[in-house]
C-alpha positions in Angstrom: 86.5 -4.8 -21.2 83.0 -4.6 -22.8 82.1 -7.8 -21.1 83.2 -6.5 -17.7 81.1 -3.3 -18.3 78.0 -5.3 -19.1 78.6 -7.5 -16.1 79.1 -4.4 -13.9 75.9 -2.7 -15.2 74.0 -6.0 -14.7 75.1 -6.1 -11.1 74.0 -2.5 -10.6 70.6 -3.3 -12.0 70.3 -6.4 -9.8 71.3 -4.3 -6.7 68.8 -1.6 -7.6 65.9 -4.1 -8.1 66.8 -6.0 -4.9 67.2 -2.8 -2.9 63.8 -1.5 -4.2 62.1 -4.7 -3.2 63.6 -4.5 0.3 62.4 -0.9 0.6 58.8 -1.9 0.0 58.6 -2.8 3.7 59.7 0.6 4.8 57.3 2.5 7.0 57.9 5.7 5.2 55.3 5.8 2.4 57.3 8.1 0.1 60.2 5.6 -0.1 57.6 2.9 -1.0 56.4 4.9 -3.9 59.9 5.7 -5.2 60.8 2.0 -4.8 57.8 0.9 -6.9 58.5 3.5 -9.5 62.2 2.4 -9.6 61.1 -1.3 -10.0 58.7 -0.4 -12.8 61.3 1.7 -14.7 64.1 -0.8 -14.3 62.1 -3.9 -15.2 60.5 -2.1 -18.2 63.9 -1.1 -19.5 65.3 -4.6 -19.0 62.4 -6.1 -21.0 63.0 -3.5 -23.7 66.7 -4.5 -23.9 65.7 -8.2 -23.9 63.5 -7.6 -26.9 66.4 -6.0 -28.8 68.9 -8.6 -27.9 69.3 -11.4 -30.5 71.4 -13.7 -28.3 70.2 -15.7 -25.3 69.1 -13.5 -22.5 68.6 -15.0 -19.0 65.8 -12.6 -17.8 65.7 -13.8 -14.2 69.5 -13.5 -13.8 69.5 -10.0 -15.3 66.6 -8.7 -13.2 67.4 -10.2 -9.8 70.1 -12.9 -10.1 69.3 -16.5 -10.1 70.6 -17.0 -6.5 67.9 -14.8 -4.9 65.2 -14.9 -7.5 62.6 -17.0 -5.7 63.0 -15.2 -2.4 63.0 -11.7 -3.9 60.0 -12.4 -6.2 58.1 -14.0 -3.3 58.7 -10.8 -1.3 57.6 -8.6 -4.2 54.4 -10.5 -4.7 53.6 -10.4 -1.0 54.1 -6.7 -0.9 51.9 -6.3 -4.0 49.1 -8.3 -2.4 49.5 -6.2 0.8 49.1 -2.9 -1.1 46.2 -4.2 -3.2 44.3 -5.7 -0.2 45.2 -3.2 2.5 44.0 0.3 3.4 46.3 2.1 1.0 45.7 5.0 -1.3 44.2 4.4 -4.7 47.3 5.9 -6.3 49.5 3.3 -4.7 47.3 0.5 -5.8 47.3 1.9 -9.3 51.1 2.0 -9.3 51.2 -1.5 -8.0 48.9 -2.7 -10.8 51.1 -0.9 -13.4 54.1 -2.7 -12.1 52.4 -6.0 -12.5 51.2 -5.2 -16.0 54.8 -4.3 -16.9 56.0 -7.7 -15.7 53.1 -9.6 -17.4 53.4 -7.7 -20.8 57.2 -7.6 -20.8 57.5 -10.2 -23.7 55.4 -10.6 -26.8 55.2 -14.4 -26.1 53.4 -14.6 -22.8 54.5 -18.2 -22.2 58.2 -17.4 -22.6 58.2 -14.8 -19.9 60.1 -16.6 -17.2 59.3 -14.0 -14.5 55.6 -15.0 -14.7 56.4 -18.3 -13.0 56.9 -16.4 -9.8 53.6 -14.4 -10.3 51.8 -17.7 -10.9 53.3 -19.4 -7.7 52.8 -16.3 -5.5 49.5 -15.4 -7.1 47.5 -12.2 -7.0 44.2 -13.8 -7.9 42.4 -13.1 -4.6 43.7 -9.5 -4.6 42.4 -8.8 -8.1 39.0 -10.4 -7.2 38.8 -8.1 -4.1 39.3 -5.0 -6.3 36.3 -6.2 -8.4 34.0 -6.8 -5.4 34.0 -3.2 -4.1 32.4 -0.5 -6.3 34.9 2.3 -5.4 37.9 0.1 -6.1 36.4 -1.4 -9.2 35.7 2.1 -10.7 39.3 3.0 -10.3 41.1 -0.3 -10.9 38.6 -2.6 -12.5 40.0 -2.4 -16.0 43.6 -3.2 -15.0 42.4 -6.0 -12.6 40.4 -7.7 -15.3 43.2 -7.3 -17.9 45.7 -8.9 -15.5 43.4 -11.8 -14.8 42.8 -12.4 -18.4 46.5 -12.4 -19.3 47.5 -14.6 -16.4 44.7 -17.1 -17.4 46.4 -17.4 -20.8 49.9 -18.1 -19.4 51.0 -21.5 -20.8 47.3 -22.6 -20.8 47.9 -25.3 -23.4 51.1 -26.7 -21.8 50.4 -27.2 -18.1 47.9 -26.7 -15.3 47.2 -23.0 -14.8 46.1 -22.1 -11.3 44.3 -19.0 -12.6 42.2 -21.0 -15.0 41.2 -23.3 -12.1 40.4 -20.5 -9.8 38.4 -18.5 -12.4 36.4 -21.6 -13.4 35.2 -22.3 -9.8 34.7 -18.7 -8.7 31.2 -18.3 -7.3 31.6 -15.0 -5.5 28.5 -13.1 -6.8 29.8 -9.7 -6.1 33.1 -10.4 -7.8 31.5 -11.9 -10.9 29.1 -9.0 -11.2 32.0 -6.6 -10.8 33.9 -8.4 -13.5 30.8 -8.2 -15.7 30.3 -4.5 -15.0 33.9 -3.6 -16.0 33.2 -5.1 -19.4 29.8 -3.6 -19.6 31.0 -0.1 -18.9 33.7 -0.2 -21.5 31.5 -1.7 -24.3 28.6 0.6 -23.4 30.9 3.6 -23.7 32.1 2.3 -27.1 28.5 2.0 -28.3 27.6 5.5 -27.0 30.5 7.1 -28.8 29.6 5.3 -32.0 26.1 6.6 -31.9 27.3 10.1 -31.2 29.7 10.0 -34.2 27.0 8.5 -36.4 24.8 11.5 -35.6 27.5 13.8 -36.7 27.8 12.3 -40.2 24.1 12.1 -41.0 24.3 14.6 -43.8 23.2 11.8 -46.1 23.0 8.1 -46.1 25.9 8.0 -48.6 28.2 10.0 -46.3 27.2 7.7 -43.5 28.1 4.7 -45.6 31.5 6.0 -46.5 32.4 7.5 -43.2 30.9 5.1 -40.7 31.0 1.8 -42.6 33.7 2.0 -45.3 36.1 3.7 -42.9 34.3 2.6 -39.7 35.7 5.3 -37.5 37.1 8.8 -37.7 40.9 9.0 -38.3 43.6 7.3 -40.3 43.3 3.6 -41.2 45.8 2.5 -38.6 44.1 4.6 -35.9 40.7 3.1 -36.8 42.0 -0.4 -36.5 43.6 0.4 -33.2 40.2 1.5 -31.9 38.8 -1.9 -32.5 41.9 -3.7 -31.2 41.5 -1.7 -28.0 38.4 -3.8 -27.2 40.2 -7.1 -27.6 41.4 -7.3 -24.0 38.0 -7.0 -22.4 36.4 -9.2 -25.1 38.9 -11.8 -24.3 38.0 -11.4 -20.6 34.4 -11.9 -21.5 35.3 -15.0 -23.5 37.4 -16.6 -20.7 34.7 -16.0 -18.1 31.9 -17.3 -20.4 34.0 -20.3 -21.5 35.3 -21.3 -18.1 32.8 -20.3 -15.5 29.2 -21.5 -15.4 28.4 -19.1 -12.6 29.4 -16.1 -14.8 26.5 -16.9 -17.2 24.0 -15.7 -14.5 25.5 -12.2 -14.8 24.9 -12.0 -18.6 21.3 -11.0 -18.3 21.5 -9.6 -14.8 20.0 -6.2 -14.7 22.4 -3.5 -13.5 22.1 0.1 -12.6 25.7 0.8 -11.7 27.0 2.8 -14.6 29.8 4.5 -12.8 32.5 2.1 -13.9 34.7 4.1 -16.3 35.7 2.6 -19.6 39.1 1.5 -20.7 41.3 4.6 -21.2 42.0 3.3 -24.7 38.3 2.8 -25.5 37.4 5.8 -27.6 36.2 6.0 -31.2 38.6 8.8 -32.1 39.9 12.2 -31.1 37.0 14.1 -32.7 34.2 12.4 -30.7 32.1 15.1 -29.2 29.0 14.6 -27.2 26.0 16.1 -29.0 23.6 18.3 -27.1 21.0 15.6 -26.6 21.1 11.9 -25.7 21.0 9.8 -28.9 17.8 7.8 -29.1 19.4 4.4 -29.7 21.8 4.3 -26.7 20.8 1.5 -24.4 18.6 3.0 -21.7 19.0 2.0 -18.0 18.7 -0.5 -16.6 21.0 -2.6 -18.8 22.8 -6.0 -18.9 26.0 -7.3 -20.3 24.5 -9.5 -23.0 22.3 -6.7 -24.4 25.3 -4.3 -24.6 27.5 -7.0 -26.1 24.9 -7.7 -28.8 24.8 -4.0 -29.7 28.6 -3.9 -29.7 28.6 -6.8 -32.1 26.2 -5.1 -34.5 28.7 -2.2 -34.7 31.9 -4.0 -35.3 30.3 -6.5 -37.7 29.5 -3.7 -40.1 33.1 -3.4 -41.5 35.5 -6.3 -41.6 37.9 -4.9 -44.1 41.0 -5.3 -42.0 42.5 -8.4 -40.3 42.2 -6.8 -36.9 38.5 -6.1 -37.2 37.9 -9.6 -38.6 39.7 -11.1 -35.6 37.6 -9.0 -33.3 34.4 -10.2 -35.0 35.6 -13.8 -34.8 36.1 -13.4 -31.1 32.6 -12.1 -30.8 31.2 -15.1 -32.5 33.2 -17.5 -30.3 31.7 -15.8 -27.3 28.3 -16.2 -28.8 29.0 -19.8 -29.4 29.8 -20.4 -25.8 26.7 -18.6 -24.7 24.4 -20.4 -27.1 25.7 -23.8 -25.9 24.9 -23.1 -22.3 21.6 -24.4 -21.1 21.1 -21.7 -18.4 22.1 -18.9 -20.8 19.5 -20.2 -23.3 16.9 -20.3 -20.5 17.6 -16.6 -19.8 17.7 -15.5 -23.4 14.4 -17.3 -24.2 12.6 -16.1 -21.1 9.6 -14.0 -22.3 9.6 -12.2 -18.9 13.2 -11.0 -19.5 12.5 -8.7 -22.5 14.9 -5.9 -23.4 15.0 -3.1 -26.0 18.3 -3.5 -27.7 19.2 -1.1 -30.6 21.1 -3.1 -33.2 22.9 -1.1 -35.8 22.5 -2.1 -39.5 24.9 -1.4 -42.3 23.6 0.9 -45.1 23.6 -1.0 -48.4 22.8 0.0 -52.0 19.7 -2.0 -52.1 18.2 -0.8 -48.8 18.1 2.5 -47.0 18.4 2.4 -43.2 15.6 4.1 -41.3 15.9 4.7 -37.6 13.4 2.6 -35.8 12.8 2.1 -32.2 14.0 -1.4 -31.3 11.2 -3.8 -30.1 11.1 -5.1 -26.6 11.8 -8.8 -27.0 13.7 -11.7 -25.4 17.4 -11.6 -26.0 17.2 -14.7 -28.1 15.1 -12.8 -30.7 17.7 -10.0 -30.6 20.5 -12.5 -31.2 18.6 -14.0 -34.2 18.2 -10.4 -35.6 22.0 -10.0 -35.2 22.7 -13.2 -37.1 20.2 -12.4 -39.8 21.8 -9.0 -40.3 25.3 -10.5 -40.5 24.2 -13.2 -43.1 22.4 -10.5 -45.2 25.2 -7.9 -45.2 28.4 -9.9 -45.8 27.8 -11.7 -49.1 30.7 -10.1 -51.0 33.6 -11.1 -53.3 36.0 -11.4 -50.4 33.7 -13.9 -48.7 34.4 -14.3 -45.0 33.8 -18.0 -44.9 35.0 -18.7 -41.4 32.8 -16.0 -39.9 29.8 -17.5 -41.7 30.7 -20.9 -40.2 30.7 -19.3 -36.8 27.5 -17.4 -37.5 25.6 -20.4 -38.7 27.0 -22.4 -35.8 25.5 -20.0 -33.3 22.2 -20.2 -35.1 22.2 -24.0 -35.0 22.8 -24.0 -31.3 19.9 -21.7 -30.6 17.5 -23.8 -32.8 18.7 -27.1 -31.2 17.9 -25.7 -27.8 14.4 -24.6 -29.0 13.7 -28.0 -30.5 15.1 -29.9 -27.5 13.2 -27.9 -24.9 10.1 -27.2 -27.0 10.5 -23.5 -26.7 8.2 -21.5 -29.0 10.0 -18.2 -29.5 7.9 -15.4 -30.9 9.9 -14.4 -34.0 9.5 -13.4 -37.6 11.0 -16.6 -39.0 10.5 -15.6 -42.6 13.3 -13.1 -42.3 15.7 -15.8 -41.2 14.6 -18.2 -43.9 14.9 -15.5 -46.6 18.5 -14.7 -45.4 19.4 -18.4 -45.6 17.9 -18.7 -49.0 19.8 -15.7 -50.3 23.0 -17.0 -48.9 22.5 -20.3 -50.8 21.7 -18.3 -53.9 24.9 -16.3 -53.4 27.0 -19.5 -53.1 25.5 -21.0 -56.3 25.7 -17.7 -58.3 29.3 -17.1 -57.4 30.3 -20.7 -57.4 33.0 -20.4 -60.1 34.8 -17.7 -58.1 34.4 -19.2 -54.6 35.2 -22.8 -55.4 38.7 -21.8 -56.6 39.5 -20.2 -53.2 37.6 -22.2 -50.6 35.5 -25.2 -49.8 31.9 -23.8 -49.7 30.2 -27.2 -49.3 30.4 -27.6 -45.5 28.7 -24.2 -45.1 26.0 -25.1 -47.6 25.4 -28.4 -45.7 25.1 -26.4 -42.4 22.5 -24.2 -44.0 20.5 -27.0 -45.6 20.6 -29.0 -42.3 19.1 -26.0 -40.4 16.3 -25.9 -43.0 15.9 -29.7 -42.6 15.6 -29.1 -38.8 12.7 -26.7 -39.5 11.1 -29.1 -42.0 11.3 -32.1 -39.7 10.7 -30.6 -36.3 9.4 -27.1 -37.0 5.9 -28.0 -35.8 7.4 -28.6 -32.3 9.0 -25.2 -31.7 7.6 -22.7 -34.2 5.5 -20.2 -32.4 2.5 -20.4 -34.8 1.1 -23.4 -36.8 1.0 -21.1 -39.9 4.7 -20.5 -39.7 5.3 -24.2 -40.7 3.1 -23.7 -43.7 4.9 -20.5 -44.6 8.2 -22.3 -44.6 7.0 -24.7 -47.3 5.5 -21.8 -49.2 8.9 -20.0 -49.2 10.8 -23.2 -50.3 8.4 -23.7 -53.2 8.6 -20.0 -54.1 12.4 -20.1 -54.1 12.7 -23.6 -55.6 15.1 -22.5 -58.3 17.7 -21.9 -55.6 17.5 -25.5 -54.5 17.4 -26.7 -58.1 20.7 -24.9 -58.8 22.2 -26.0 -55.5 21.4 -29.6 -56.3 22.9 -29.3 -59.7 26.1 -27.7 -58.3 26.4 -30.5 -55.8 25.8 -33.2 -58.4 28.4 -31.6 -60.7 31.2 -31.5 -58.2 30.3 -34.9 -56.6 30.9 -36.6 -60.0 34.1 -34.7 -60.8 36.9 -37.1 -60.0 39.6 -34.4 -59.8 37.7 -32.2 -57.4 39.3 -32.2 -54.0 36.1 -32.0 -51.9 33.9 -34.2 -53.9 32.8 -36.1 -50.7 31.5 -32.9 -49.3 29.6 -32.2 -52.5 28.1 -35.7 -52.2 27.1 -35.1 -48.6 25.3 -31.9 -49.7 23.4 -33.9 -52.4 22.2 -36.3 -49.7 21.1 -33.5 -47.3 19.0 -32.0 -50.1 16.7 -35.0 -50.4 13.8 -33.3 -48.6 14.2 -30.2 -50.6 14.0 -32.2 -53.8 10.9 -34.0 -52.6 9.1 -30.7 -51.6 9.9 -28.9 -54.9 8.9 -32.0 -56.9 5.7 -32.8 -54.8 3.9 -29.5 -54.5 4.2 -27.6 -57.8 2.4 -30.3 -59.8 -0.4 -30.2 -57.2 -0.6 -26.4 -57.5 -0.6 -26.6 -61.4 -3.4 -29.2 -61.4 -5.5 -27.0 -59.0 -4.9 -23.9 -61.2 -6.0 -25.9 -64.3 -9.1 -27.1 -62.6 -10.0 -23.6 -61.4 -9.0 -22.0 -64.7 -6.7 -19.6 -62.9 -3.2 -18.4 -64.0 -2.1 -16.4 -60.9 -2.9 -17.9 -57.5 -2.9 -15.9 -54.3 -0.6 -16.8 -51.4 -3.5 -18.0 -49.4 -4.7 -20.3 -52.2 -1.2 -21.9 -52.4 -1.0 -22.3 -48.6 -4.3 -24.1 -48.7 -3.0 -26.5 -51.4 0.1 -27.1 -49.3 -1.9 -27.9 -46.2 -4.2 -30.3 -48.2 -1.2 -32.2 -49.6 1.0 -32.7 -46.5 -0.3 -36.3 -46.1 1.0 -37.5 -49.5 4.4 -36.0 -48.9 7.0 -38.5 -47.8 9.9 -36.8 -46.0 13.1 -38.5 -45.0 13.9 -38.3 -41.2 17.6 -37.4 -41.2 19.9 -38.2 -38.3 21.5 -35.8 -35.8 19.8 -32.6 -37.1 19.5 -31.5 -33.5 23.1 -32.3 -32.7 26.3 -30.3 -33.1 29.9 -30.5 -32.3 30.5 -28.8 -29.0 32.8 -25.8 -29.0 36.4 -26.7 -28.2 39.2 -24.1 -28.0 41.9 -26.7 -28.3 43.1 -27.5 -31.0 40.7 -25.6 -33.2 41.5 -22.1 -32.1 44.8 -22.2 -30.2 46.8 -20.3 -32.8 44.0 -17.6 -33.0 44.1 -17.1 -29.2 47.9 -17.1 -29.0 48.0 -14.3 -31.6 45.2 -12.5 -29.9 47.0 -12.5 -26.6 50.2 -11.3 -28.2 48.4 -8.4 -29.8 46.8 -7.5 -26.4 50.3 -7.6 -24.8 51.8 -5.3 -27.4 48.9 -2.8 -27.2 48.9 -2.8 -23.4 52.7 -2.4 -23.2 52.6 0.6 -25.6 49.9 2.2 -23.4 51.9 2.1 -20.2 53.7 5.4 -19.8 55.6 5.8 -16.5 56.4 9.4 -17.4 52.7 10.2 -17.3 52.4 9.2 -13.6 51.9 12.2 -11.4 54.3 11.4 -8.6 53.5 14.6 -6.7 49.8 13.7 -6.6 50.6 10.2 -5.3 52.9 11.7 -2.6 50.3 14.3 -1.7 47.6 11.6 -1.3 50.0 9.6 0.9 50.8 12.6 3.0 47.1 13.3 3.6 46.6 9.9 5.2 50.0 9.7 7.0 
């Protein structure tokens, strides 16, 4: 009896779905709206039931029936494309997009959603792209269009050929690419603006700012704060896919825009208590703006607090995007172009040993701003719960920038001493906390990365540093901080000769990479001491030491190390497949939770339809 009841209810659902699809061709617009709403509600309820059913569940059979599945789904997708491309009210297009989102986000595991096979075969790529091309349509539907594209690009991407990946990778429609970019820009810019507004509200003291804005990150309960960061994952993943797949998209990163009308994601707020202050905050990006500048400011905000797994994953995604950008020749050309200078206000985390003072950001190439961001991350995350993977990603981005500068002979005007100091301090942190860190992780590959970057400066710095004196200052800083390298060398020697140590080969590799550091700290100090003795001086000035360094370059024998300007190119598979699968699942869960069919204003939709009938 129970089985017959389930069979009967299943037949009724199938009939209702099939009848609704047939009704979409009706000339009466009201029936079309009700049919779309019925489809959305029924399919949403079936997915919910499927998620609660522990036994095998044939989704296609339950929704439509295997016999008519291909024909019915083909009709449904044709109608969706017609509504999205045709002269139909915005409310009808929005309802159509909600239906597609319900289908795409029906199951936590995107690749197990069998209904998506029909969406892939009878695609909506061109329809979604058209929504991004036109400003009015983009302002209303851009977020949902980009979200759908991003999720469909990730459908079984590691298992078979995905037509959406192919189409996105070859898309060269400038209007569509700029529209895609502006949807992301608008959302991230609103996030940055609201952060600045809230920051102004808690400026009673730098300590309250520390606890309220950094320790807690955002206003509200811990779960709500985490959700605010998760809300950005979808559009960040969209930025990643476009940057990773499409070379043409890179041109939009530094493209100056003035269209700020694109609304942000409805989820993209910093909390319920965000209230606009009476005046414009001084560090909100002024118009005109570009996507890369906004993205760098966004990174400076979310990188301030990585206490939860969700924020850590968000920051990792930011670094993967930066890795793709820093690998691209054209993106590097744009970022290093002195004629493309922007004022980007990066946000810095208050720390006990420094007090943050509001300063007007300098106008500089975006590569210099990116270096500032990397320096800030290196400086502010040396803590007991050491985020090793994020440091790998951070140093990897830095390496890509420097390799481009060396390869192309680009002399970027930058205060390199700040970068060197940050790298020295990171090495000092690794040696100081060695006993604690070594028990939990392999720190030697990171140390090797840092030392190789310093070797790149030592070996080739004269070809890309902006001033000849910068090269001399590098040697001065290495000599001044020589105790760090002495301790690092001792640590590497100790572990490379410990038979029981699991990563002794990495320790030995670090020893070998330190050869130039050892030569420098062994070569110059005796020269300096001899000069001081001859001059009867005890405390030399910086200029005097620099003069001694310059005089003794000729007698310094440095080893030319191989492949300092080479790096392993970024590869999503297999290095990050699990990360992206989990990221997509999280986006699906969040998107599904945000779809509320009861919130749809049916009367407003019908009124809009009646006005054009």
